[in-house]
PDB file with one MODEL, atoms N, CA, C and O in Angstrom:
MODEL        1
ATOM      1  N   MET A   1     120.096 136.043 119.755  1.00  0.00           N
ATOM      2  CA  MET A   1     121.402 135.453 119.701  1.00  0.00           C
ATOM      3  C   MET A   1     122.608 136.127 121.143  1.00  0.00           C
ATOM      4  O   MET A   1     122.773 137.285 121.527  1.00  0.00           O
ATOM      5  N   LEU A   2     123.078 135.172 121.494  1.00  0.00           N
ATOM      6  CA  LEU A   2     124.315 135.273 122.295  1.00  0.00           C
ATOM      7  C   LEU A   2     125.583 135.011 121.784  1.00  0.00           C
ATOM      8  O   LEU A   2     125.598 133.901 121.252  1.00  0.00           O
ATOM      9  N   ARG A   3     126.718 135.624 121.729  1.00  0.00           N
ATOM     10  CA  ARG A   3     128.046 135.382 121.416  1.00  0.00           C
ATOM     11  C   ARG A   3     128.787 134.800 122.731  1.00  0.00           C
ATOM     12  O   ARG A   3     128.901 135.397 123.802  1.00  0.00           O
ATOM     13  N   VAL A   4     129.219 133.634 122.451  1.00  0.00           N
ATOM     14  CA  VAL A   4     130.029 133.109 123.661  1.00  0.00           C
ATOM     15  C   VAL A   4     131.580 132.716 123.563  1.00  0.00           C
ATOM     16  O   VAL A   4     131.905 131.820 122.784  1.00  0.00           O
ATOM     17  N   TYR A   5     132.456 133.313 124.271  1.00  0.00           N
ATOM     18  CA  TYR A   5     133.958 132.928 124.210  1.00  0.00           C
ATOM     19  C   TYR A   5     134.306 132.013 125.180  1.00  0.00           C
ATOM     20  O   TYR A   5     134.193 132.359 126.356  1.00  0.00           O
ATOM     21  N   ARG A   6     134.779 130.718 124.862  1.00  0.00           N
ATOM     22  CA  ARG A   6     134.817 129.541 125.977  1.00  0.00           C
ATOM     23  C   ARG A   6     136.457 129.311 125.835  1.00  0.00           C
ATOM     24  O   ARG A   6     136.974 128.812 124.835  1.00  0.00           O
ATOM     25  N   SER A   7     137.180 129.756 126.998  1.00  0.00           N
ATOM     26  CA  SER A   7     138.749 129.511 126.783  1.00  0.00           C
ATOM     27  C   SER A   7     139.037 128.102 127.191  1.00  0.00           C
ATOM     28  O   SER A   7     138.244 127.437 127.859  1.00  0.00           O
ATOM     29  N   PRO A   8     140.173 127.675 126.779  1.00  0.00           N
ATOM     30  CA  PRO A   8     140.687 126.033 126.725  1.00  0.00           C
ATOM     31  C   PRO A   8     140.175 125.679 128.318  1.00  0.00           C
ATOM     32  O   PRO A   8     139.497 124.672 128.526  1.00  0.00           O
ATOM     33  N   ASP A   9     140.550 126.566 129.372  1.00  0.00           N
ATOM     34  CA  ASP A   9     140.462 126.101 130.721  1.00  0.00           C
ATOM     35  C   ASP A   9     138.946 125.996 131.067  1.00  0.00           C
ATOM     36  O   ASP A   9     138.682 125.487 132.156  1.00  0.00           O
ATOM     37  N   GLY A  10     138.082 126.347 130.406  1.00  0.00           N
ATOM     38  CA  GLY A  10     136.437 126.440 130.478  1.00  0.00           C
ATOM     39  C   GLY A  10     135.754 127.458 130.757  1.00  0.00           C
ATOM     40  O   GLY A  10     134.542 127.434 130.545  1.00  0.00           O
ATOM     41  N   HIS A  11     136.493 128.809 131.401  1.00  0.00           N
ATOM     42  CA  HIS A  11     136.127 129.852 131.477  1.00  0.00           C
ATOM     43  C   HIS A  11     135.122 130.676 130.182  1.00  0.00           C
ATOM     44  O   HIS A  11     135.518 130.954 129.050  1.00  0.00           O
ATOM     45  N   CYS A  12     133.858 130.919 130.713  1.00  0.00           N
ATOM     46  CA  CYS A  12     133.049 131.566 129.682  1.00  0.00           C
ATOM     47  C   CYS A  12     132.772 133.004 129.791  1.00  0.00           C
ATOM     48  O   CYS A  12     132.512 133.500 130.888  1.00  0.00           O
ATOM     49  N   TRP A  13     132.818 133.773 128.603  1.00  0.00           N
ATOM     50  CA  TRP A  13     132.306 134.935 128.696  1.00  0.00           C
ATOM     51  C   TRP A  13     131.332 135.058 127.529  1.00  0.00           C
ATOM     52  O   TRP A  13     131.488 134.681 126.368  1.00  0.00           O
ATOM     53  N   VAL A  14     130.064 135.806 128.220  1.00  0.00           N
ATOM     54  CA  VAL A  14     129.127 135.862 127.185  1.00  0.00           C
ATOM     55  C   VAL A  14     128.730 137.272 126.982  1.00  0.00           C
ATOM     56  O   VAL A  14     128.485 138.035 127.917  1.00  0.00           O
ATOM     57  N   ASN A  15     128.668 137.635 125.581  1.00  0.00           N
ATOM     58  CA  ASN A  15     128.016 139.066 125.195  1.00  0.00           C
ATOM     59  C   ASN A  15     126.530 139.156 125.412  1.00  0.00           C
ATOM     60  O   ASN A  15     125.959 138.316 124.715  1.00  0.00           O
ATOM     61  N   ARG A  16     125.872 139.734 125.989  1.00  0.00           N
ATOM     62  CA  ARG A  16     124.258 139.912 126.272  1.00  0.00           C
ATOM     63  C   ARG A  16     124.021 141.314 125.689  1.00  0.00           C
ATOM     64  O   ARG A  16     123.259 142.077 126.282  1.00  0.00           O
ATOM     65  N   SER A  17     124.607 141.672 124.612  1.00  0.00           N
ATOM     66  CA  SER A  17     124.223 143.072 124.442  1.00  0.00           C
ATOM     67  C   SER A  17     123.817 143.224 122.968  1.00  0.00           C
ATOM     68  O   SER A  17     124.147 142.262 122.273  1.00  0.00           O
ATOM     69  N   GLY A  18     123.179 144.211 122.345  1.00  0.00           N
ATOM     70  CA  GLY A  18     122.974 144.218 120.943  1.00  0.00           C
ATOM     71  C   GLY A  18     121.616 143.631 120.596  1.00  0.00           C
ATOM     72  O   GLY A  18     120.986 142.875 121.335  1.00  0.00           O
ATOM     73  N   GLY A  19     121.208 144.075 119.339  1.00  0.00           N
ATOM     74  CA  GLY A  19     119.756 144.108 118.968  1.00  0.00           C
ATOM     75  C   GLY A  19     119.296 142.528 118.875  1.00  0.00           C
ATOM     76  O   GLY A  19     118.104 142.282 119.064  1.00  0.00           O
ATOM     77  N   GLY A  20     120.047 141.642 118.640  1.00  0.00           N
ATOM     78  CA  GLY A  20     119.739 140.223 118.483  1.00  0.00           C
ATOM     79  C   GLY A  20     119.437 139.482 119.652  1.00  0.00           C
ATOM     80  O   GLY A  20     118.912 138.370 119.583  1.00  0.00           O
ATOM     81  N   VAL A  21     119.759 140.073 120.806  1.00  0.00           N
ATOM     82  CA  VAL A  21     119.707 139.351 122.084  1.00  0.00           C
ATOM     83  C   VAL A  21     118.139 139.745 122.935  1.00  0.00           C
ATOM     84  O   VAL A  21     117.648 140.837 123.221  1.00  0.00           O
ATOM     85  N   LEU A  22     117.669 138.387 123.161  1.00  0.00           N
ATOM     86  CA  LEU A  22     116.027 138.741 123.618  1.00  0.00           C
ATOM     87  C   LEU A  22     116.318 138.989 125.260  1.00  0.00           C
ATOM     88  O   LEU A  22     117.249 138.665 125.996  1.00  0.00           O
ATOM     89  N   PRO A  23     115.033 139.741 125.470  1.00  0.00           N
ATOM     90  CA  PRO A  23     115.197 140.147 126.721  1.00  0.00           C
ATOM     91  C   PRO A  23     115.661 139.134 127.931  1.00  0.00           C
ATOM     92  O   PRO A  23     116.444 139.388 128.846  1.00  0.00           O
ATOM     93  N   ARG A  24     115.106 138.177 127.726  1.00  0.00           N
ATOM     94  CA  ARG A  24     115.260 136.999 128.976  1.00  0.00           C
ATOM     95  C   ARG A  24     117.042 136.654 129.045  1.00  0.00           C
ATOM     96  O   ARG A  24     117.617 136.183 130.026  1.00  0.00           O
ATOM     97  N   HIS A  25     117.510 136.929 128.090  1.00  0.00           N
ATOM     98  CA  HIS A  25     119.022 136.862 128.215  1.00  0.00           C
ATOM     99  C   HIS A  25     119.828 138.123 128.305  1.00  0.00           C
ATOM    100  O   HIS A  25     121.026 138.057 128.029  1.00  0.00           O
ATOM    101  N   ARG A  26     119.314 139.222 128.650  1.00  0.00           N
ATOM    102  CA  ARG A  26     120.038 140.352 128.655  1.00  0.00           C
ATOM    103  C   ARG A  26     120.892 140.707 130.018  1.00  0.00           C
ATOM    104  O   ARG A  26     121.827 141.497 130.140  1.00  0.00           O
ATOM    105  N   HIS A  27     120.177 139.749 131.138  1.00  0.00           N
ATOM    106  CA  HIS A  27     120.478 139.708 132.888  1.00  0.00           C
ATOM    107  C   HIS A  27     121.268 138.869 133.240  1.00  0.00           C
ATOM    108  O   HIS A  27     121.635 138.792 134.412  1.00  0.00           O
ATOM    109  N   GLY A  28     121.704 138.045 132.267  1.00  0.00           N
ATOM    110  CA  GLY A  28     122.233 137.020 133.099  1.00  0.00           C
ATOM    111  C   GLY A  28     123.860 137.066 133.445  1.00  0.00           C
ATOM    112  O   GLY A  28     124.420 138.153 133.299  1.00  0.00           O
ATOM    113  N   PRO A  29     124.586 136.000 133.869  1.00  0.00           N
ATOM    114  CA  PRO A  29     126.010 136.162 134.021  1.00  0.00           C
ATOM    115  C   PRO A  29     126.949 136.340 132.542  1.00  0.00           C
ATOM    116  O   PRO A  29     126.749 135.620 131.564  1.00  0.00           O
ATOM    117  N   THR A  30     128.052 137.485 132.583  1.00  0.00           N
ATOM    118  CA  THR A  30     128.592 137.538 131.875  1.00  0.00           C
ATOM    119  C   THR A  30     130.087 137.058 131.825  1.00  0.00           C
ATOM    120  O   THR A  30     130.845 137.425 130.927  1.00  0.00           O
ATOM    121  N   SER A  31     130.464 136.222 132.832  1.00  0.00           N
ATOM    122  CA  SER A  31     131.484 135.615 132.747  1.00  0.00           C
ATOM    123  C   SER A  31     131.491 135.131 133.884  1.00  0.00           C
ATOM    124  O   SER A  31     131.393 135.756 134.941  1.00  0.00           O
ATOM    125  N   VAL A  32     131.661 133.446 133.668  1.00  0.00           N
ATOM    126  CA  VAL A  32     131.633 132.226 134.895  1.00  0.00           C
ATOM    127  C   VAL A  32     132.913 131.354 134.788  1.00  0.00           C
ATOM    128  O   VAL A  32     133.465 131.252 133.692  1.00  0.00           O
ATOM    129  N   GLU A  33     133.317 130.837 135.684  1.00  0.00           N
ATOM    130  CA  GLU A  33     134.522 129.891 135.936  1.00  0.00           C
ATOM    131  C   GLU A  33     134.240 128.781 134.863  1.00  0.00           C
ATOM    132  O   GLU A  33     135.075 128.271 134.116  1.00  0.00           O
ATOM    133  N   ASP A  34     133.037 128.536 134.927  1.00  0.00           N
ATOM    134  CA  ASP A  34     132.395 126.914 134.767  1.00  0.00           C
ATOM    135  C   ASP A  34     131.102 127.356 133.933  1.00  0.00           C
ATOM    136  O   ASP A  34     130.346 128.251 134.312  1.00  0.00           O
ATOM    137  N   MET A  35     130.936 126.617 132.739  1.00  0.00           N
ATOM    138  CA  MET A  35     129.635 126.395 131.652  1.00  0.00           C
ATOM    139  C   MET A  35     128.295 126.124 132.968  1.00  0.00           C
ATOM    140  O   MET A  35     127.163 126.578 132.795  1.00  0.00           O
ATOM    141  N   LYS A  36     128.591 125.515 133.938  1.00  0.00           N
ATOM    142  CA  LYS A  36     127.314 125.240 134.904  1.00  0.00           C
ATOM    143  C   LYS A  36     126.640 126.148 135.533  1.00  0.00           C
ATOM    144  O   LYS A  36     125.542 126.079 136.085  1.00  0.00           O
ATOM    145  N   GLU A  37     127.613 127.288 135.373  1.00  0.00           N
ATOM    146  CA  GLU A  37     126.866 128.399 136.032  1.00  0.00           C
ATOM    147  C   GLU A  37     126.054 129.458 135.218  1.00  0.00           C
ATOM    148  O   GLU A  37     125.597 130.511 135.662  1.00  0.00           O
ATOM    149  N   LEU A  38     125.965 128.999 133.997  1.00  0.00           N
ATOM    150  CA  LEU A  38     125.285 129.864 132.849  1.00  0.00           C
ATOM    151  C   LEU A  38     123.517 129.054 132.856  1.00  0.00           C
ATOM    152  O   LEU A  38     123.357 127.868 133.146  1.00  0.00           O
ATOM    153  N   GLU A  39     122.609 129.799 132.559  1.00  0.00           N
ATOM    154  CA  GLU A  39     121.385 129.103 132.433  1.00  0.00           C
ATOM    155  C   GLU A  39     121.290 127.888 131.569  1.00  0.00           C
ATOM    156  O   GLU A  39     121.892 127.755 130.504  1.00  0.00           O
ATOM    157  N   GLU A  40     120.543 127.072 132.072  1.00  0.00           N
ATOM    158  CA  GLU A  40     120.110 125.644 131.136  1.00  0.00           C
ATOM    159  C   GLU A  40     119.964 125.531 130.056  1.00  0.00           C
ATOM    160  O   GLU A  40     120.459 124.556 129.490  1.00  0.00           O
ATOM    161  N   GLU A  41     119.286 126.410 129.405  1.00  0.00           N
ATOM    162  CA  GLU A  41     119.116 126.392 127.722  1.00  0.00           C
ATOM    163  C   GLU A  41     120.640 126.947 127.044  1.00  0.00           C
ATOM    164  O   GLU A  41     121.112 126.489 126.003  1.00  0.00           O
ATOM    165  N   VAL A  42     121.197 127.887 127.770  1.00  0.00           N
ATOM    166  CA  VAL A  42     122.441 128.245 127.400  1.00  0.00           C
ATOM    167  C   VAL A  42     123.455 126.749 127.653  1.00  0.00           C
ATOM    168  O   VAL A  42     123.693 126.086 126.644  1.00  0.00           O
ATOM    169  N   GLN A  43     123.835 126.426 128.562  1.00  0.00           N
ATOM    170  CA  GLN A  43     124.591 125.263 128.672  1.00  0.00           C
ATOM    171  C   GLN A  43     124.141 124.281 127.574  1.00  0.00           C
ATOM    172  O   GLN A  43     125.015 123.807 126.849  1.00  0.00           O
ATOM    173  N   LYS A  44     122.860 123.938 127.390  1.00  0.00           N
ATOM    174  CA  LYS A  44     122.794 122.829 126.137  1.00  0.00           C
ATOM    175  C   LYS A  44     123.228 123.318 124.992  1.00  0.00           C
ATOM    176  O   LYS A  44     124.025 122.657 124.327  1.00  0.00           O
ATOM    177  N   ARG A  45     122.837 124.402 124.615  1.00  0.00           N
ATOM    178  CA  ARG A  45     123.109 124.594 123.393  1.00  0.00           C
ATOM    179  C   ARG A  45     124.719 124.829 123.235  1.00  0.00           C
ATOM    180  O   ARG A  45     125.317 124.610 122.182  1.00  0.00           O
ATOM    181  N   LEU A  46     125.135 125.152 124.047  1.00  0.00           N
ATOM    182  CA  LEU A  46     127.055 125.315 124.380  1.00  0.00           C
ATOM    183  C   LEU A  46     127.431 124.075 124.204  1.00  0.00           C
ATOM    184  O   LEU A  46     128.457 123.999 123.528  1.00  0.00           O
ATOM    185  N   SER A  47     126.874 122.781 124.649  1.00  0.00           N
ATOM    186  CA  SER A  47     126.893 121.720 125.018  1.00  0.00           C
ATOM    187  C   SER A  47     127.345 120.882 123.791  1.00  0.00           C
ATOM    188  O   SER A  47     128.400 120.284 123.579  1.00  0.00           O
ATOM    189  N   ILE A  48     126.028 121.048 122.925  1.00  0.00           N
ATOM    190  CA  ILE A  48     126.317 120.846 121.618  1.00  0.00           C
ATOM    191  C   ILE A  48     126.950 121.177 120.688  1.00  0.00           C
ATOM    192  O   ILE A  48     127.383 120.371 119.865  1.00  0.00           O
ATOM    193  N   LEU A  49     127.144 122.513 120.628  1.00  0.00           N
ATOM    194  CA  LEU A  49     128.408 123.037 119.725  1.00  0.00           C
ATOM    195  C   LEU A  49     129.868 122.886 120.137  1.00  0.00           C
ATOM    196  O   LEU A  49     130.802 123.111 119.367  1.00  0.00           O
ATOM    197  N   LEU A  50     129.988 122.539 121.247  1.00  0.00           N
ATOM    198  CA  LEU A  50     131.429 121.958 121.649  1.00  0.00           C
ATOM    199  C   LEU A  50     131.767 120.529 120.838  1.00  0.00           C
ATOM    200  O   LEU A  50     132.933 120.134 120.797  1.00  0.00           O
ATOM    201  N   PHE A  51     130.781 119.839 120.250  1.00  0.00           N
ATOM    202  CA  PHE A  51     131.230 118.750 119.339  1.00  0.00           C
ATOM    203  C   PHE A  51     131.157 118.829 118.011  1.00  0.00           C
ATOM    204  O   PHE A  51     131.420 117.984 117.155  1.00  0.00           O
ATOM    205  N   ALA A  52     130.690 120.169 117.902  1.00  0.00           N
ATOM    206  CA  ALA A  52     130.436 120.389 116.477  1.00  0.00           C
ATOM    207  C   ALA A  52     131.772 120.977 115.756  1.00  0.00           C
ATOM    208  O   ALA A  52     132.482 121.714 116.440  1.00  0.00           O
ATOM    209  N   LYS A  53     132.129 120.716 114.509  1.00  0.00           N
ATOM    210  CA  LYS A  53     133.198 121.409 113.626  1.00  0.00           C
ATOM    211  C   LYS A  53     133.197 122.823 113.817  1.00  0.00           C
ATOM    212  O   LYS A  53     132.225 123.495 114.165  1.00  0.00           O
ATOM    213  N   GLU A  54     134.469 123.274 113.543  1.00  0.00           N
ATOM    214  CA  GLU A  54     134.247 124.622 113.091  1.00  0.00           C
ATOM    215  C   GLU A  54     134.035 125.316 112.233  1.00  0.00           C
ATOM    216  O   GLU A  54     134.680 125.294 111.184  1.00  0.00           O
ATOM    217  N   GLY A  55     132.832 126.300 112.536  1.00  0.00           N
ATOM    218  CA  GLY A  55     132.003 126.737 111.029  1.00  0.00           C
ATOM    219  C   GLY A  55     130.795 126.051 110.875  1.00  0.00           C
ATOM    220  O   GLY A  55     129.968 126.415 110.039  1.00  0.00           O
ATOM    221  N   ALA A  56     130.601 124.973 111.698  1.00  0.00           N
ATOM    222  CA  ALA A  56     129.279 124.197 111.590  1.00  0.00           C
ATOM    223  C   ALA A  56     128.397 125.202 112.300  1.00  0.00           C
ATOM    224  O   ALA A  56     128.732 126.006 113.170  1.00  0.00           O
ATOM    225  N   ARG A  57     126.961 124.958 111.651  1.00  0.00           N
ATOM    226  CA  ARG A  57     125.805 125.790 112.003  1.00  0.00           C
ATOM    227  C   ARG A  57     124.775 124.435 112.280  1.00  0.00           C
ATOM    228  O   ARG A  57     124.704 123.472 111.516  1.00  0.00           O
ATOM    229  N   ILE A  58     124.087 124.576 113.405  1.00  0.00           N
ATOM    230  CA  ILE A  58     123.117 123.529 114.059  1.00  0.00           C
ATOM    231  C   ILE A  58     121.683 124.463 114.064  1.00  0.00           C
ATOM    232  O   ILE A  58     121.479 125.402 114.833  1.00  0.00           O
ATOM    233  N   ASP A  59     120.752 123.975 113.026  1.00  0.00           N
ATOM    234  CA  ASP A  59     119.353 124.758 113.212  1.00  0.00           C
ATOM    235  C   ASP A  59     119.141 124.828 114.835  1.00  0.00           C
ATOM    236  O   ASP A  59     119.590 123.897 115.504  1.00  0.00           O
ATOM    237  N   ASN A  60     118.407 126.007 115.538  1.00  0.00           N
ATOM    238  CA  ASN A  60     117.654 126.220 116.570  1.00  0.00           C
ATOM    239  C   ASN A  60     118.858 125.787 117.734  1.00  0.00           C
ATOM    240  O   ASN A  60     118.521 125.449 118.869  1.00  0.00           O
ATOM    241  N   VAL A  61     120.356 125.842 117.289  1.00  0.00           N
ATOM    242  CA  VAL A  61     121.238 125.799 118.275  1.00  0.00           C
ATOM    243  C   VAL A  61     122.055 126.998 118.399  1.00  0.00           C
ATOM    244  O   VAL A  61     122.071 127.819 119.316  1.00  0.00           O
ATOM    245  N   GLY A  62     122.812 126.955 117.193  1.00  0.00           N
ATOM    246  CA  GLY A  62     123.900 127.976 117.200  1.00  0.00           C
ATOM    247  C   GLY A  62     124.896 127.674 116.074  1.00  0.00           C
ATOM    248  O   GLY A  62     124.566 126.902 115.175  1.00  0.00           O
ATOM    249  N   LYS A  63     126.069 128.241 116.092  1.00  0.00           N
ATOM    250  CA  LYS A  63     127.072 128.178 115.094  1.00  0.00           C
ATOM    251  C   LYS A  63     128.394 128.204 115.839  1.00  0.00           C
ATOM    252  O   LYS A  63     128.547 129.154 116.607  1.00  0.00           O
ATOM    253  N   ARG A  64     129.378 127.312 115.738  1.00  0.00           N
ATOM    254  CA  ARG A  64     130.665 127.232 116.151  1.00  0.00           C
ATOM    255  C   ARG A  64     131.512 128.160 115.067  1.00  0.00           C
ATOM    256  O   ARG A  64     131.697 127.863 113.887  1.00  0.00           O
ATOM    257  N   LEU A  65     131.982 129.349 115.741  1.00  0.00           N
ATOM    258  CA  LEU A  65     132.935 130.170 114.648  1.00  0.00           C
ATOM    259  C   LEU A  65     134.298 129.672 114.700  1.00  0.00           C
ATOM    260  O   LEU A  65     135.127 129.940 113.831  1.00  0.00           O
ATOM    261  N   SER A  66     134.531 128.953 115.711  1.00  0.00           N
ATOM    262  CA  SER A  66     136.402 128.823 116.165  1.00  0.00           C
ATOM    263  C   SER A  66     135.953 128.043 117.162  1.00  0.00           C
ATOM    264  O   SER A  66     134.809 127.893 117.592  1.00  0.00           O
ATOM    265  N   ASP A  67     137.423 127.352 117.621  1.00  0.00           N
ATOM    266  CA  ASP A  67     137.536 126.837 118.651  1.00  0.00           C
ATOM    267  C   ASP A  67     136.958 126.934 119.912  1.00  0.00           C
ATOM    268  O   ASP A  67     136.488 126.056 120.636  1.00  0.00           O
ATOM    269  N   GLU A  68     137.108 128.635 120.126  1.00  0.00           N
ATOM    270  CA  GLU A  68     136.584 129.202 121.403  1.00  0.00           C
ATOM    271  C   GLU A  68     135.431 130.102 121.113  1.00  0.00           C
ATOM    272  O   GLU A  68     134.980 130.628 122.131  1.00  0.00           O
ATOM    273  N   THR A  69     134.796 130.442 119.934  1.00  0.00           N
ATOM    274  CA  THR A  69     133.849 131.263 120.050  1.00  0.00           C
ATOM    275  C   THR A  69     132.496 130.641 119.335  1.00  0.00           C
ATOM    276  O   THR A  69     132.565 129.892 118.360  1.00  0.00           O
ATOM    277  N   PHE A  70     131.259 131.049 119.948  1.00  0.00           N
ATOM    278  CA  PHE A  70     130.058 130.317 119.459  1.00  0.00           C
ATOM    279  C   PHE A  70     129.142 131.335 119.614  1.00  0.00           C
ATOM    280  O   PHE A  70     129.200 132.143 120.541  1.00  0.00           O
ATOM    281  N   TRP A  71     128.071 131.336 118.521  1.00  0.00           N
ATOM    282  CA  TRP A  71     126.707 132.034 118.514  1.00  0.00           C
ATOM    283  C   TRP A  71     125.726 131.108 119.165  1.00  0.00           C
ATOM    284  O   TRP A  71     125.945 129.912 118.972  1.00  0.00           O
ATOM    285  N   LEU A  72     124.861 131.371 119.777  1.00  0.00           N
ATOM    286  CA  LEU A  72     123.902 130.777 120.236  1.00  0.00           C
ATOM    287  C   LEU A  72     122.416 131.467 119.749  1.00  0.00           C
ATOM    288  O   LEU A  72     122.195 132.677 119.799  1.00  0.00           O
ATOM    289  N   PHE A  73     121.563 130.565 119.325  1.00  0.00           N
ATOM    290  CA  PHE A  73     120.148 130.830 118.735  1.00  0.00           C
ATOM    291  C   PHE A  73     119.239 130.489 119.640  1.00  0.00           C
ATOM    292  O   PHE A  73     119.078 129.381 120.152  1.00  0.00           O
ATOM    293  N   PHE A  74     118.521 131.683 119.864  1.00  0.00           N
ATOM    294  CA  PHE A  74     117.191 131.367 120.570  1.00  0.00           C
ATOM    295  C   PHE A  74     116.043 132.018 119.504  1.00  0.00           C
ATOM    296  O   PHE A  74     116.077 132.941 118.690  1.00  0.00           O
ATOM    297  N   GLU A  75     115.055 131.090 119.920  1.00  0.00           N
ATOM    298  CA  GLU A  75     113.604 131.733 118.875  1.00  0.00           C
ATOM    299  C   GLU A  75     112.777 132.340 119.598  1.00  0.00           C
ATOM    300  O   GLU A  75     112.215 131.699 120.486  1.00  0.00           O
ATOM    301  N   GLU A  76     112.478 133.747 119.410  1.00  0.00           N
ATOM    302  CA  GLU A  76     111.460 134.623 120.143  1.00  0.00           C
ATOM    303  C   GLU A  76     110.217 133.629 120.244  1.00  0.00           C
ATOM    304  O   GLU A  76     109.760 133.625 121.387  1.00  0.00           O
ATOM    305  N   GLU A  77     109.628 132.891 119.473  1.00  0.00           N
ATOM    306  CA  GLU A  77     108.554 131.939 119.711  1.00  0.00           C
ATOM    307  C   GLU A  77     108.552 131.039 120.769  1.00  0.00           C
ATOM    308  O   GLU A  77     107.488 130.642 121.244  1.00  0.00           O
ATOM    309  N   ASP A  78     109.843 130.604 121.270  1.00  0.00           N
ATOM    310  CA  ASP A  78     109.988 129.941 122.364  1.00  0.00           C
ATOM    311  C   ASP A  78     109.309 130.584 123.577  1.00  0.00           C
ATOM    312  O   ASP A  78     108.693 129.977 124.453  1.00  0.00           O
ATOM    313  N   GLU A  79     109.556 132.163 123.479  1.00  0.00           N
ATOM    314  CA  GLU A  79     109.143 132.991 124.607  1.00  0.00           C
ATOM    315  C   GLU A  79     107.616 132.766 124.750  1.00  0.00           C
ATOM    316  O   GLU A  79     107.009 132.525 125.793  1.00  0.00           O
ATOM    317  N   ASP A  80     107.139 132.887 123.555  1.00  0.00           N
ATOM    318  CA  ASP A  80     105.693 133.005 123.384  1.00  0.00           C
ATOM    319  C   ASP A  80     104.945 131.925 123.648  1.00  0.00           C
ATOM    320  O   ASP A  80     103.807 132.048 124.101  1.00  0.00           O
ATOM    321  N   ASP A  81     105.609 130.504 123.346  1.00  0.00           N
ATOM    322  CA  ASP A  81     105.145 129.024 123.693  1.00  0.00           C
ATOM    323  C   ASP A  81     105.229 129.223 125.069  1.00  0.00           C
ATOM    324  O   ASP A  81     104.080 129.310 125.503  1.00  0.00           O
ATOM    325  N   GLU A  82     106.146 129.349 126.055  1.00  0.00           N
ATOM    326  CA  GLU A  82     106.209 129.280 127.320  1.00  0.00           C
ATOM    327  C   GLU A  82     104.978 129.914 128.113  1.00  0.00           C
ATOM    328  O   GLU A  82     104.497 129.443 129.144  1.00  0.00           O
ATOM    329  N   ASP A  83     104.515 131.164 127.394  1.00  0.00           N
ATOM    330  CA  ASP A  83     103.379 131.730 128.109  1.00  0.00           C
ATOM    331  C   ASP A  83     102.185 131.196 127.947  1.00  0.00           C
ATOM    332  O   ASP A  83     101.271 131.187 128.771  1.00  0.00           O
ATOM    333  N   ASP A  84     102.194 130.721 126.810  1.00  0.00           N
ATOM    334  CA  ASP A  84     100.578 129.878 126.612  1.00  0.00           C
ATOM    335  C   ASP A  84     100.534 128.574 127.270  1.00  0.00           C
ATOM    336  O   ASP A  84      99.456 128.027 127.503  1.00  0.00           O
ATOM    337  N   GLN A  85     101.634 128.065 127.575  1.00  0.00           N
ATOM    338  CA  GLN A  85     101.340 126.797 128.867  1.00  0.00           C
ATOM    339  C   GLN A  85     100.931 127.134 130.355  1.00  0.00           C
ATOM    340  O   GLN A  85     100.751 126.227 131.166  1.00  0.00           O
TER     341      GLN A  85
ENDMDL
END
């Protein structure tokens, strides 16, 4: 899981620490001026949640905690599936 804060001007801060963060997400950018600078899978989940209501949880995507704060969910199995291909 990643925690993302997005300010009204579009600046994003990403918390990439903690036990719930998959190894593949630990070394990406922690602060960007535009979400287009984030990894594609992070952009996609954040884009979906931007249209969700506050408090909404979307399976395999994340949860919008407030206007500016988001949790993005990632399944460990996704990483294993990529290795199998």
